[in-house]
BAKE-610614 format. One record per residue (C-alpha): residue number from 1; residue in one letter; x, y, z. Coordinates in nm, 3 decimals. Layout:
<sites>
NUM;A;X;Y;Z
...
</sites>
This chain:
<sites>
1;M;-4.838;-4.572;-4.483
2;F;-4.739;-4.365;-4.155
3;D;-4.480;-4.173;-4.333
4;G;-4.732;-3.894;-4.403
5;L;-4.826;-3.892;-4.020
6;L;-4.485;-3.918;-3.870
7;G;-4.254;-3.823;-4.174
8;R;-3.930;-3.617;-4.197
9;G;-4.113;-3.275;-4.095
10;F;-4.306;-3.438;-3.841
11;S;-4.072;-3.344;-3.535
12;A;-4.053;-2.975;-3.622
13;K;-4.403;-2.909;-3.698
14;C;-4.505;-3.128;-3.357
15;K;-4.242;-2.902;-3.149
16;S;-4.387;-2.586;-3.289
17;L;-4.741;-2.689;-3.223
18;I;-4.674;-2.790;-2.874
19;K;-4.511;-2.452;-2.807
20;Q;-4.814;-2.268;-2.956
21;T;-5.041;-2.493;-2.716
22;K;-4.831;-2.426;-2.428
23;N;-4.840;-2.063;-2.477
24;R;-5.203;-2.055;-2.518
25;I;-5.237;-2.258;-2.187
26;D;-5.045;-1.984;-2.022
27;V;-5.262;-1.728;-2.127
28;I;-5.552;-1.918;-2.009
29;R;-5.387;-2.036;-1.679
30;R;-5.333;-1.656;-1.600
31;K;-5.698;-1.581;-1.669
32;R;-5.815;-1.868;-1.472
33;K;-5.597;-1.809;-1.181
34;A;-5.736;-1.441;-1.165
35;T;-6.093;-1.556;-1.156
36;E;-6.018;-1.834;-0.887
37;K;-5.853;-1.544;-0.678
38;F;-6.155;-1.332;-0.719
39;L;-6.395;-1.616;-0.647
40;K;-6.200;-1.694;-0.324
41;R;-6.227;-1.352;-0.207
42;D;-6.595;-1.307;-0.288
43;I;-6.672;-1.652;-0.101
44;A;-6.501;-1.491;0.186
45;D;-6.677;-1.179;0.189
46;L;-7.018;-1.361;0.121
47;L;-6.946;-1.583;0.435
48;A;-6.845;-1.289;0.645
49;N;-7.165;-1.129;0.563
50;L;-7.375;-1.433;0.635
51;L;-7.490;-1.487;0.277
52;E;-7.429;-1.851;0.272
53;D;-7.670;-1.948;-0.016
54;N;-7.478;-1.698;-0.241
55;A;-7.125;-1.841;-0.106
56;Y;-7.228;-2.204;-0.195
57;N;-7.313;-2.075;-0.565
58;R;-6.990;-1.923;-0.592
59;A;-6.807;-2.217;-0.453
60;E;-6.974;-2.405;-0.736
61;G;-6.823;-2.179;-0.987
62;L;-6.485;-2.215;-0.789
63;I;-6.508;-2.581;-0.844
64;A;-6.581;-2.558;-1.200
65;E;-6.262;-2.328;-1.255
66;L;-6.054;-2.566;-1.051
67;T;-6.170;-2.855;-1.276
68;M;-6.078;-2.673;-1.581
69;S;-5.753;-2.574;-1.457
70;S;-5.683;-2.931;-1.374
71;C;-5.786;-3.043;-1.751
72;Y;-5.543;-2.763;-1.892
73;D;-5.259;-2.890;-1.646
74;F;-5.325;-3.234;-1.804
75;I;-5.301;-3.116;-2.139
76;E;-4.968;-2.942;-2.088
77;Q;-4.839;-3.265;-1.906
78;S;-4.934;-3.461;-2.210
79;C;-4.759;-3.199;-2.457
80;D;-4.438;-3.262;-2.231
81;F;-4.486;-3.638;-2.251
82;V;-4.508;-3.638;-2.632
83;L;-4.226;-3.365;-2.658
84;K;-4.002;-3.587;-2.449
85;H;-4.085;-3.931;-2.643
86;L;-4.075;-3.761;-2.992
87;S;-3.746;-3.973;-3.091
88;V;-3.920;-4.285;-2.965
89;L;-4.232;-4.206;-3.178
90;Q;-4.036;-4.158;-3.485
91;K;-3.831;-4.480;-3.436
92;L;-4.177;-4.661;-3.364
93;S;-4.304;-4.522;-3.692
94;F;-4.017;-4.648;-3.894
95;V;-4.059;-4.993;-3.746
96;M;-4.402;-4.988;-3.829
97;C;-4.348;-4.885;-4.179
98;T;-4.103;-5.153;-4.221
99;T;-4.331;-5.399;-4.113
100;L;-4.629;-5.302;-4.330
101;D;-4.438;-5.262;-4.615
102;Y;-4.411;-5.646;-4.649
103;D;-4.652;-5.776;-4.907
104;M;-4.921;-5.986;-4.712
105;G;-5.040;-6.248;-4.956
106;D;-5.254;-6.520;-4.841
107;G;-5.196;-6.494;-4.465
108;E;-4.809;-6.531;-4.519
109;L;-4.530;-6.288;-4.582
110;S;-4.419;-6.303;-4.954
111;K;-4.079;-6.468;-5.036
112;Q;-3.926;-6.155;-5.148
113;A;-3.875;-5.869;-4.892
114;P;-3.836;-5.495;-4.994
115;T;-3.487;-5.417;-5.062
116;K;-3.486;-5.055;-4.944
117;Y;-3.424;-5.154;-4.582
118;S;-3.083;-5.294;-4.488
119;N;-3.214;-5.475;-4.180
120;A;-3.498;-5.669;-4.396
121;P;-3.390;-6.031;-4.490
122;N;-3.398;-6.109;-4.856
123;N;-3.543;-6.457;-4.820
124;I;-3.804;-6.542;-4.548
125;S;-3.839;-6.933;-4.512
</sites>
């Protein structure tokens, strides 16, 4: 059931997709950092010229940029976490597949376990 999701090619596909995602985030992060730097300077200039209303409006834009930057940081941390625990995911997938392969009859496991798994018991009493 989960072989299609976490099959043999899953690890390689996952690694390449995470690498692409991190590259895109780096490009976006550079653009956002430049925008944040511009907004900070603009706010300072507006405050120096006593244009506080305009500075408050710019500050709202800066807060929105900082919030989005935090979201991108979270996505990058999530990608790192998945990459770090990829082997655990594959092991968990194998355990789930072996558990789900048992034929569930009328609420009990069937008497005959699949033979393709060496750890599976042949008789369930």
